[in-house]
PyMOL commands that place a pseudoatom at each C-alpha (Angstrom):
pseudoatom trace, name=CA, resn=MET, resi=1, chain=A, elem=C, hetatm=0, pos=[-12.282, 15.197, 55.580]
pseudoatom trace, name=CA, resn=MET, resi=2, chain=A, elem=C, hetatm=0, pos=[-8.884, 13.202, 55.242]
pseudoatom trace, name=CA, resn=ASP, resi=3, chain=A, elem=C, hetatm=0, pos=[-11.498, 9.996, 53.348]
pseudoatom trace, name=CA, resn=THR, resi=4, chain=A, elem=C, hetatm=0, pos=[-12.543, 12.848, 50.779]
pseudoatom trace, name=CA, resn=LEU, resi=5, chain=A, elem=C, hetatm=0, pos=[-8.989, 14.702, 50.001]
pseudoatom trace, name=CA, resn=LEU, resi=6, chain=A, elem=C, hetatm=0, pos=[-8.256, 10.333, 49.170]
pseudoatom trace, name=CA, resn=THR, resi=7, chain=A, elem=C, hetatm=0, pos=[-11.043, 10.375, 47.260]
pseudoatom trace, name=CA, resn=LEU, resi=8, chain=A, elem=C, hetatm=0, pos=[-9.847, 13.902, 45.392]
pseudoatom trace, name=CA, resn=ILE, resi=9, chain=A, elem=C, hetatm=0, pos=[-6.197, 12.473, 44.706]
pseudoatom trace, name=CA, resn=GLY, resi=10, chain=A, elem=C, hetatm=0, pos=[-7.034, 9.177, 43.444]
pseudoatom trace, name=CA, resn=GLY, resi=11, chain=A, elem=C, hetatm=0, pos=[-9.846, 10.652, 41.395]
pseudoatom trace, name=CA, resn=GLY, resi=12, chain=A, elem=C, hetatm=0, pos=[-7.540, 12.871, 39.739]
pseudoatom trace, name=CA, resn=LEU, resi=13, chain=A, elem=C, hetatm=0, pos=[-4.723, 10.375, 39.391]
pseudoatom trace, name=CA, resn=GLY, resi=14, chain=A, elem=C, hetatm=0, pos=[-7.081, 8.003, 38.087]
pseudoatom trace, name=CA, resn=GLY, resi=15, chain=A, elem=C, hetatm=0, pos=[-8.606, 10.175, 35.637]
pseudoatom trace, name=CA, resn=SER, resi=16, chain=A, elem=C, hetatm=0, pos=[-5.354, 11.110, 34.081]
pseudoatom trace, name=CA, resn=LEU, resi=17, chain=A, elem=C, hetatm=0, pos=[-4.632, 7.708, 33.239]
pseudoatom trace, name=CA, resn=LEU, resi=18, chain=A, elem=C, hetatm=0, pos=[-7.437, 6.577, 31.961]
pseudoatom trace, name=CA, resn=THR, resi=19, chain=A, elem=C, hetatm=0, pos=[-7.435, 9.863, 29.778]
pseudoatom trace, name=CA, resn=THR, resi=20, chain=A, elem=C, hetatm=0, pos=[-3.413, 9.169, 28.994]
pseudoatom trace, name=CA, resn=GLY, resi=21, chain=A, elem=C, hetatm=0, pos=[-4.473, 5.129, 28.686]
pseudoatom trace, name=CA, resn=TYR, resi=22, chain=A, elem=C, hetatm=0, pos=[-7.072, 6.369, 26.192]
pseudoatom trace, name=CA, resn=ASN, resi=23, chain=A, elem=C, hetatm=0, pos=[-4.951, 9.280, 24.183]
pseudoatom trace, name=CA, resn=SER, resi=24, chain=A, elem=C, hetatm=0, pos=[-1.655, 6.078, 23.638]
pseudoatom trace, name=CA, resn=ILE, resi=25, chain=A, elem=C, hetatm=0, pos=[-4.010, 3.722, 22.063]
pseudoatom trace, name=CA, resn=LYS, resi=26, chain=A, elem=C, hetatm=0, pos=[-6.208, 6.498, 20.301]
pseudoatom trace, name=CA, resn=ASN, resi=27, chain=A, elem=C, hetatm=0, pos=[-3.066, 7.840, 18.971]
pseudoatom trace, name=CA, resn=ARG, resi=28, chain=A, elem=C, hetatm=0, pos=[-0.494, 4.532, 18.398]
pseudoatom trace, name=CA, resn=ILE, resi=29, chain=A, elem=C, hetatm=0, pos=[0.800, 4.058, 14.936]
pseudoatom trace, name=CA, resn=GLN, resi=30, chain=A, elem=C, hetatm=0, pos=[-2.117, 1.772, 12.808]
pseudoatom trace, name=CA, resn=LYS, resi=31, chain=A, elem=C, hetatm=0, pos=[-1.845, -0.615, 10.719]
pseudoatom trace, name=CA, resn=MET, resi=32, chain=A, elem=C, hetatm=0, pos=[-3.309, 0.135, 7.328]
pseudoatom trace, name=CA, resn=GLU, resi=33, chain=A, elem=C, hetatm=0, pos=[-4.075, -3.404, 4.818]
pseudoatom trace, name=CA, resn=CYS, resi=34, chain=A, elem=C, hetatm=0, pos=[-2.713, -3.472, 1.567]
pseudoatom trace, name=CA, resn=HIS, resi=35, chain=A, elem=C, hetatm=0, pos=[-3.710, -6.500, -0.380]
pseudoatom trace, name=CA, resn=TYR, resi=36, chain=A, elem=C, hetatm=0, pos=[-2.419, -8.534, -2.887]
pseudoatom trace, name=CA, resn=VAL, resi=37, chain=A, elem=C, hetatm=0, pos=[-5.554, -9.819, -4.950]
pseudoatom trace, name=CA, resn=GLU, resi=38, chain=A, elem=C, hetatm=0, pos=[-4.273, -11.106, -8.080]
pseudoatom trace, name=CA, resn=ASP, resi=39, chain=A, elem=C, hetatm=0, pos=[-1.154, -12.307, -9.947]
pseudoatom trace, name=CA, resn=ASP, resi=40, chain=A, elem=C, hetatm=0, pos=[-1.839, -13.436, -13.896]
pseudoatom trace, name=CA, resn=VAL, resi=41, chain=A, elem=C, hetatm=0, pos=[0.303, -13.952, -16.932]
pseudoatom trace, name=CA, resn=LEU, resi=42, chain=A, elem=C, hetatm=0, pos=[-0.804, -12.837, -19.698]
pseudoatom trace, name=CA, resn=SER, resi=43, chain=A, elem=C, hetatm=0, pos=[1.798, -14.045, -22.156]
pseudoatom trace, name=CA, resn=LYS, resi=44, chain=A, elem=C, hetatm=0, pos=[5.744, -15.733, -21.131]
pseudoatom trace, name=CA, resn=ILE, resi=45, chain=A, elem=C, hetatm=0, pos=[5.992, -15.368, -25.213]
pseudoatom trace, name=CA, resn=PRO, resi=46, chain=A, elem=C, hetatm=0, pos=[8.474, -12.202, -26.736]
pseudoatom trace, name=CA, resn=GLN, resi=47, chain=A, elem=C, hetatm=0, pos=[5.699, -10.081, -27.782]
pseudoatom trace, name=CA, resn=LYS, resi=48, chain=A, elem=C, hetatm=0, pos=[5.968, -6.672, -29.417]
pseudoatom trace, name=CA, resn=ASN, resi=49, chain=A, elem=C, hetatm=0, pos=[4.910, -3.587, -27.887]
pseudoatom trace, name=CA, resn=VAL, resi=50, chain=A, elem=C, hetatm=0, pos=[2.775, -0.306, -30.049]
pseudoatom trace, name=CA, resn=ASP, resi=51, chain=A, elem=C, hetatm=0, pos=[6.320, 1.840, -29.622]
pseudoatom trace, name=CA, resn=ASP, resi=52, chain=A, elem=C, hetatm=0, pos=[8.255, -1.125, -31.360]
pseudoatom trace, name=CA, resn=THR, resi=53, chain=A, elem=C, hetatm=0, pos=[9.874, -2.523, -28.284]
pseudoatom trace, name=CA, resn=ILE, resi=54, chain=A, elem=C, hetatm=0, pos=[10.068, -6.222, -27.451]
pseudoatom trace, name=CA, resn=HIS, resi=55, chain=A, elem=C, hetatm=0, pos=[8.970, -7.785, -24.214]
pseudoatom trace, name=CA, resn=GLN, resi=56, chain=A, elem=C, hetatm=0, pos=[9.863, -11.080, -23.120]
pseudoatom trace, name=CA, resn=ASN, resi=57, chain=A, elem=C, hetatm=0, pos=[6.562, -11.391, -20.691]
pseudoatom trace, name=CA, resn=LEU, resi=58, chain=A, elem=C, hetatm=0, pos=[2.973, -9.692, -19.520]
pseudoatom trace, name=CA, resn=TYR, resi=59, chain=A, elem=C, hetatm=0, pos=[2.180, -9.781, -16.241]
pseudoatom trace, name=CA, resn=TYR, resi=60, chain=A, elem=C, hetatm=0, pos=[-1.336, -8.571, -14.489]
pseudoatom trace, name=CA, resn=LYS, resi=61, chain=A, elem=C, hetatm=0, pos=[-0.863, -7.167, -10.688]
pseudoatom trace, name=CA, resn=THR, resi=62, chain=A, elem=C, hetatm=0, pos=[-3.763, -6.321, -8.492]
pseudoatom trace, name=CA, resn=PHE, resi=63, chain=A, elem=C, hetatm=0, pos=[-3.419, -4.971, -5.288]
pseudoatom trace, name=CA, resn=LYS, resi=64, chain=A, elem=C, hetatm=0, pos=[-6.174, -3.553, -2.939]
pseudoatom trace, name=CA, resn=ILE, resi=65, chain=A, elem=C, hetatm=0, pos=[-5.405, -0.899, -0.300]
pseudoatom trace, name=CA, resn=LYS, resi=66, chain=A, elem=C, hetatm=0, pos=[-7.532, -0.745, 2.533]
pseudoatom trace, name=CA, resn=ASN, resi=67, chain=A, elem=C, hetatm=0, pos=[-8.371, 2.031, 5.147]
pseudoatom trace, name=CA, resn=THR, resi=68, chain=A, elem=C, hetatm=0, pos=[-8.171, -0.527, 8.380]
pseudoatom trace, name=CA, resn=THR, resi=69, chain=A, elem=C, hetatm=0, pos=[-7.283, 2.227, 10.693]
pseudoatom trace, name=CA, resn=ASN, resi=70, chain=A, elem=C, hetatm=0, pos=[-9.763, 4.727, 12.928]
pseudoatom trace, name=CA, resn=LYS, resi=71, chain=A, elem=C, hetatm=0, pos=[-8.724, 7.582, 11.035]
pseudoatom trace, name=CA, resn=ASP, resi=72, chain=A, elem=C, hetatm=0, pos=[-9.816, 9.873, 7.913]
pseudoatom trace, name=CA, resn=ILE, resi=73, chain=A, elem=C, hetatm=0, pos=[-6.460, 10.090, 5.840]
pseudoatom trace, name=CA, resn=GLN, resi=74, chain=A, elem=C, hetatm=0, pos=[-6.540, 13.464, 3.581]
pseudoatom trace, name=CA, resn=GLU, resi=75, chain=A, elem=C, hetatm=0, pos=[-3.359, 12.441, 1.743]
pseudoatom trace, name=CA, resn=PHE, resi=76, chain=A, elem=C, hetatm=0, pos=[-0.400, 10.187, 1.634]
pseudoatom trace, name=CA, resn=LYS, resi=77, chain=A, elem=C, hetatm=0, pos=[1.878, 8.380, -0.910]
pseudoatom trace, name=CA, resn=ILE, resi=78, chain=A, elem=C, hetatm=0, pos=[1.958, 5.211, -2.048]
pseudoatom trace, name=CA, resn=ILE, resi=79, chain=A, elem=C, hetatm=0, pos=[5.347, 3.724, -3.399]
pseudoatom trace, name=CA, resn=PHE, resi=80, chain=A, elem=C, hetatm=0, pos=[4.741, 0.319, -5.819]
pseudoatom trace, name=CA, resn=GLN, resi=81, chain=A, elem=C, hetatm=0, pos=[7.909, -1.402, -6.843]
pseudoatom trace, name=CA, resn=PHE, resi=82, chain=A, elem=C, hetatm=0, pos=[8.712, -4.585, -8.961]
pseudoatom trace, name=CA, resn=ASP, resi=83, chain=A, elem=C, hetatm=0, pos=[11.774, -6.391, -10.157]
pseudoatom trace, name=CA, resn=SER, resi=84, chain=A, elem=C, hetatm=0, pos=[14.601, -4.344, -11.579]
pseudoatom trace, name=CA, resn=SER, resi=85, chain=A, elem=C, hetatm=0, pos=[14.473, -5.345, -14.736]
pseudoatom trace, name=CA, resn=ALA, resi=86, chain=A, elem=C, hetatm=0, pos=[10.528, -4.940, -15.273]
pseudoatom trace, name=CA, resn=SER, resi=87, chain=A, elem=C, hetatm=0, pos=[8.767, -2.439, -16.923]
pseudoatom trace, name=CA, resn=ILE, resi=88, chain=A, elem=C, hetatm=0, pos=[5.758, -0.744, -15.701]
pseudoatom trace, name=CA, resn=LEU, resi=89, chain=A, elem=C, hetatm=0, pos=[3.912, -0.146, -18.901]
pseudoatom trace, name=CA, resn=GLU, resi=90, chain=A, elem=C, hetatm=0, pos=[0.434, 0.382, -17.768]
pseudoatom trace, name=CA, resn=CYS, resi=91, chain=A, elem=C, hetatm=0, pos=[-1.048, 1.527, -14.197]
pseudoatom trace, name=CA, resn=PHE, resi=92, chain=A, elem=C, hetatm=0, pos=[-4.818, 2.525, -13.535]
pseudoatom trace, name=CA, resn=SER, resi=93, chain=A, elem=C, hetatm=0, pos=[-6.927, 2.854, -9.872]
pseudoatom trace, name=CA, resn=ARG, resi=94, chain=A, elem=C, hetatm=0, pos=[-10.271, 1.683, -9.258]
pseudoatom trace, name=CA, resn=SER, resi=95, chain=A, elem=C, hetatm=0, pos=[-12.295, 3.489, -6.323]
pseudoatom trace, name=CA, resn=LYS, resi=96, chain=A, elem=C, hetatm=0, pos=[-15.174, 3.924, -5.010]
pseudoatom trace, name=CA, resn=GLU, resi=97, chain=A, elem=C, hetatm=0, pos=[-15.208, 7.194, -6.468]
pseudoatom trace, name=CA, resn=GLY, resi=98, chain=A, elem=C, hetatm=0, pos=[-14.814, 5.426, -10.573]
pseudoatom trace, name=CA, resn=TYR, resi=99, chain=A, elem=C, hetatm=0, pos=[-11.914, 4.729, -12.782]
pseudoatom trace, name=CA, resn=ASN, resi=100, chain=A, elem=C, hetatm=0, pos=[-8.912, 6.339, -11.983]
pseudoatom trace, name=CA, resn=ARG, resi=101, chain=A, elem=C, hetatm=0, pos=[-10.002, 9.406, -10.072]
pseudoatom trace, name=CA, resn=GLN, resi=102, chain=A, elem=C, hetatm=0, pos=[-6.815, 8.643, -7.890]
pseudoatom trace, name=CA, resn=LYS, resi=103, chain=A, elem=C, hetatm=0, pos=[-4.331, 9.772, -9.774]
pseudoatom trace, name=CA, resn=ILE, resi=104, chain=A, elem=C, hetatm=0, pos=[-0.600, 7.129, -9.971]
pseudoatom trace, name=CA, resn=ARG, resi=105, chain=A, elem=C, hetatm=0, pos=[1.823, 7.520, -12.288]
pseudoatom trace, name=CA, resn=LYS, resi=106, chain=A, elem=C, hetatm=0, pos=[5.234, 5.685, -13.723]
pseudoatom trace, name=CA, resn=ASN, resi=107, chain=A, elem=C, hetatm=0, pos=[8.023, 7.163, -12.047]
pseudoatom trace, name=CA, resn=LYS, resi=108, chain=A, elem=C, hetatm=0, pos=[10.328, 8.566, -15.490]
pseudoatom trace, name=CA, resn=THR, resi=109, chain=A, elem=C, hetatm=0, pos=[13.603, 7.448, -14.170]
pseudoatom trace, name=CA, resn=ASN, resi=110, chain=A, elem=C, hetatm=0, pos=[12.656, 4.176, -13.036]
pseudoatom trace, name=CA, resn=ASN, resi=111, chain=A, elem=C, hetatm=0, pos=[10.774, 2.241, -15.068]
pseudoatom trace, name=CA, resn=ASN, resi=112, chain=A, elem=C, hetatm=0, pos=[9.514, -0.280, -12.313]
pseudoatom trace, name=CA, resn=GLU, resi=113, chain=A, elem=C, hetatm=0, pos=[8.329, 1.877, -9.832]
pseudoatom trace, name=CA, resn=ALA, resi=114, chain=A, elem=C, hetatm=0, pos=[5.131, 4.033, -9.689]
pseudoatom trace, name=CA, resn=GLU, resi=115, chain=A, elem=C, hetatm=0, pos=[3.151, 5.998, -7.217]
pseudoatom trace, name=CA, resn=ALA, resi=116, chain=A, elem=C, hetatm=0, pos=[0.113, 6.878, -6.328]
pseudoatom trace, name=CA, resn=ILE, resi=117, chain=A, elem=C, hetatm=0, pos=[-1.519, 9.754, -4.364]
pseudoatom trace, name=CA, resn=VAL, resi=118, chain=A, elem=C, hetatm=0, pos=[-4.066, 9.076, -2.039]
pseudoatom trace, name=CA, resn=ARG, resi=119, chain=A, elem=C, hetatm=0, pos=[-6.255, 11.853, -1.024]
pseudoatom trace, name=CA, resn=LEU, resi=120, chain=A, elem=C, hetatm=0, pos=[-9.200, 12.001, 1.359]
pseudoatom trace, name=CA, resn=PHE, resi=121, chain=A, elem=C, hetatm=0, pos=[-8.960, 8.709, 2.398]
pseudoatom trace, name=CA, resn=ASN, resi=122, chain=A, elem=C, hetatm=0, pos=[-11.633, 7.910, 4.962]
pseudoatom trace, name=CA, resn=ARG, resi=123, chain=A, elem=C, hetatm=0, pos=[-12.210, 4.756, 6.681]
pseudoatom trace, name=CA, resn=GLY, resi=124, chain=A, elem=C, hetatm=0, pos=[-13.497, 1.225, 5.349]
pseudoatom trace, name=CA, resn=ASP, resi=125, chain=A, elem=C, hetatm=0, pos=[-12.412, 3.239, 2.024]
pseudoatom trace, name=CA, resn=SER, resi=126, chain=A, elem=C, hetatm=0, pos=[-10.520, 1.149, -0.536]
pseudoatom trace, name=CA, resn=ILE, resi=127, chain=A, elem=C, hetatm=0, pos=[-8.573, 1.465, -3.700]
pseudoatom trace, name=CA, resn=GLU, resi=128, chain=A, elem=C, hetatm=0, pos=[-7.326, -0.971, -6.124]
pseudoatom trace, name=CA, resn=TYR, resi=129, chain=A, elem=C, hetatm=0, pos=[-4.471, -0.988, -8.003]
pseudoatom trace, name=CA, resn=THR, resi=130, chain=A, elem=C, hetatm=0, pos=[-3.443, -2.512, -11.428]
pseudoatom trace, name=CA, resn=PHE, resi=131, chain=A, elem=C, hetatm=0, pos=[-0.278, -2.878, -12.819]
pseudoatom trace, name=CA, resn=ARG, resi=132, chain=A, elem=C, hetatm=0, pos=[0.609, -4.163, -16.921]
pseudoatom trace, name=CA, resn=ILE, resi=133, chain=A, elem=C, hetatm=0, pos=[4.266, -5.240, -15.831]
pseudoatom trace, name=CA, resn=ALA, resi=134, chain=A, elem=C, hetatm=0, pos=[6.954, -6.386, -18.884]
pseudoatom trace, name=CA, resn=ASN, resi=135, chain=A, elem=C, hetatm=0, pos=[10.523, -8.296, -18.418]
pseudoatom trace, name=CA, resn=VAL, resi=136, chain=A, elem=C, hetatm=0, pos=[9.707, -9.796, -14.910]
pseudoatom trace, name=CA, resn=THR, resi=137, chain=A, elem=C, hetatm=0, pos=[12.119, -11.736, -14.266]
pseudoatom trace, name=CA, resn=GLU, resi=138, chain=A, elem=C, hetatm=0, pos=[12.270, -12.716, -10.133]
pseudoatom trace, name=CA, resn=ASN, resi=139, chain=A, elem=C, hetatm=0, pos=[8.689, -11.725, -10.028]
pseudoatom trace, name=CA, resn=GLN, resi=140, chain=A, elem=C, hetatm=0, pos=[9.348, -9.734, -6.800]
pseudoatom trace, name=CA, resn=TYR, resi=141, chain=A, elem=C, hetatm=0, pos=[7.751, -6.419, -5.467]
pseudoatom trace, name=CA, resn=TYR, resi=142, chain=A, elem=C, hetatm=0, pos=[8.000, -3.696, -2.936]
pseudoatom trace, name=CA, resn=ILE, resi=143, chain=A, elem=C, hetatm=0, pos=[5.009, -1.207, -1.403]
pseudoatom trace, name=CA, resn=THR, resi=144, chain=A, elem=C, hetatm=0, pos=[5.844, 1.213, 0.760]
pseudoatom trace, name=CA, resn=GLU, resi=145, chain=A, elem=C, hetatm=0, pos=[3.399, 4.287, 2.229]
pseudoatom trace, name=CA, resn=CYS, resi=146, chain=A, elem=C, hetatm=0, pos=[5.651, 7.897, 2.000]
pseudoatom trace, name=CA, resn=ASN, resi=147, chain=A, elem=C, hetatm=0, pos=[4.654, 11.119, 3.326]
pseudoatom trace, name=CA, resn=CYS, resi=148, chain=A, elem=C, hetatm=0, pos=[2.061, 9.954, 6.190]
pseudoatom trace, name=CA, resn=MET, resi=149, chain=A, elem=C, hetatm=0, pos=[1.980, 9.718, 9.995]
pseudoatom trace, name=CA, resn=GLY, resi=150, chain=A, elem=C, hetatm=0, pos=[0.286, 7.724, 12.003]
pseudoatom trace, name=CA, resn=PHE, resi=151, chain=A, elem=C, hetatm=0, pos=[0.071, 4.453, 9.952]
pseudoatom trace, name=CA, resn=LYS, resi=152, chain=A, elem=C, hetatm=0, pos=[2.219, 1.760, 8.269]
pseudoatom trace, name=CA, resn=LEU, resi=153, chain=A, elem=C, hetatm=0, pos=[1.420, -0.233, 4.964]
pseudoatom trace, name=CA, resn=LYS, resi=154, chain=A, elem=C, hetatm=0, pos=[1.023, -3.671, 5.859]
pseudoatom trace, name=CA, resn=CYS, resi=155, chain=A, elem=C, hetatm=0, pos=[1.446, -6.401, 2.551]
pseudoatom trace, name=CA, resn=LYS, resi=156, chain=A, elem=C, hetatm=0, pos=[-0.806, -9.699, 2.840]
pseudoatom trace, name=CA, resn=ASP, resi=157, chain=A, elem=C, hetatm=0, pos=[-1.029, -12.044, 0.033]
pseudoatom trace, name=CA, resn=LYS, resi=158, chain=A, elem=C, hetatm=0, pos=[-4.795, -12.911, -0.646]
pseudoatom trace, name=CA, resn=ARG, resi=159, chain=A, elem=C, hetatm=0, pos=[-4.338, -15.067, -3.444]
pseudoatom trace, name=CA, resn=LYS, resi=160, chain=A, elem=C, hetatm=0, pos=[-6.218, -18.305, -4.504]
pseudoatom trace, name=CA, resn=SER, resi=161, chain=A, elem=C, hetatm=0, pos=[-3.452, -20.985, -2.587]
pseudoatom trace, name=CA, resn=THR, resi=162, chain=A, elem=C, hetatm=0, pos=[-2.236, -22.199, -6.227]
pseudoatom trace, name=CA, resn=ASN, resi=163, chain=A, elem=C, hetatm=0, pos=[-0.750, -18.391, -7.820]
pseudoatom trace, name=CA, resn=LYS, resi=164, chain=A, elem=C, hetatm=0, pos=[0.911, -17.443, -4.146]
pseudoatom trace, name=CA, resn=SER, resi=165, chain=A, elem=C, hetatm=0, pos=[4.202, -19.344, -5.632]
pseudoatom trace, name=CA, resn=LYS, resi=166, chain=A, elem=C, hetatm=0, pos=[4.570, -17.466, -8.651]
pseudoatom trace, name=CA, resn=SER, resi=167, chain=A, elem=C, hetatm=0, pos=[5.669, -14.040, -6.953]
pseudoatom trace, name=CA, resn=ASN, resi=168, chain=A, elem=C, hetatm=0, pos=[7.164, -12.761, -3.573]
pseudoatom trace, name=CA, resn=GLN, resi=169, chain=A, elem=C, hetatm=0, pos=[7.622, -10.143, -1.533]
pseudoatom trace, name=CA, resn=SER, resi=170, chain=A, elem=C, hetatm=0, pos=[10.920, -8.367, -1.341]
pseudoatom trace, name=CA, resn=ASP, resi=171, chain=A, elem=C, hetatm=0, pos=[12.052, -7.057, 2.013]
pseudoatom trace, name=CA, resn=GLN, resi=172, chain=A, elem=C, hetatm=0, pos=[13.722, -3.633, 0.898]
pseudoatom trace, name=CA, resn=ILE, resi=173, chain=A, elem=C, hetatm=0, pos=[13.684, -1.552, -2.132]
pseudoatom trace, name=CA, resn=LEU, resi=174, chain=A, elem=C, hetatm=0, pos=[14.748, -3.266, -4.727]
pseudoatom trace, name=CA, resn=ILE, resi=175, chain=A, elem=C, hetatm=0, pos=[16.667, -0.295, -6.279]
pseudoatom trace, name=CA, resn=ASN, resi=176, chain=A, elem=C, hetatm=0, pos=[17.905, 2.791, -4.410]
pseudoatom trace, name=CA, resn=ARG, resi=177, chain=A, elem=C, hetatm=0, pos=[16.355, 6.404, -4.906]
pseudoatom trace, name=CA, resn=ARG, resi=178, chain=A, elem=C, hetatm=0, pos=[18.385, 9.401, -6.604]
for i in range(1, 178): cmd.bond("trace and resi %d" % i, "trace and resi %d" % (i + 1))
show_as sticks, trace
zoom trace
């Protein structure tokens, strides 16, 4: 009788500890990867744009977001930010759904900032974002997630070793949002 009682109590306690451990692992804040793929200098001499503005230099920067979590994510927002003096001239996305299917738009008040709304981002999927940026001085970037729960975006530099010295990740937002 006593053995049966100890088995029931021990089994219930063990089962609840296993369930609690499994749920805490499954529901912890996970890391989603953002790879800095490419950084290319288009021009270092002043260039005239279509709207007659002159830009000091032009860069292409490419980032790849990959869902490395264990969940399919319905929707979240990513904010890309570059030097305070920089201007994003063009931005586009590429994913398995096609070219520019995941919308990205420049911020109207801050020329150095763009935001992308990602919808239906399944496990293992990836989206590549490319920016054409002008007037780069410090060559810094900052990427963060917004309106999301359960994961944190972690940036990794995946460029060739010769290009890594060109650009640095900033540890904070360069311009305060209003």
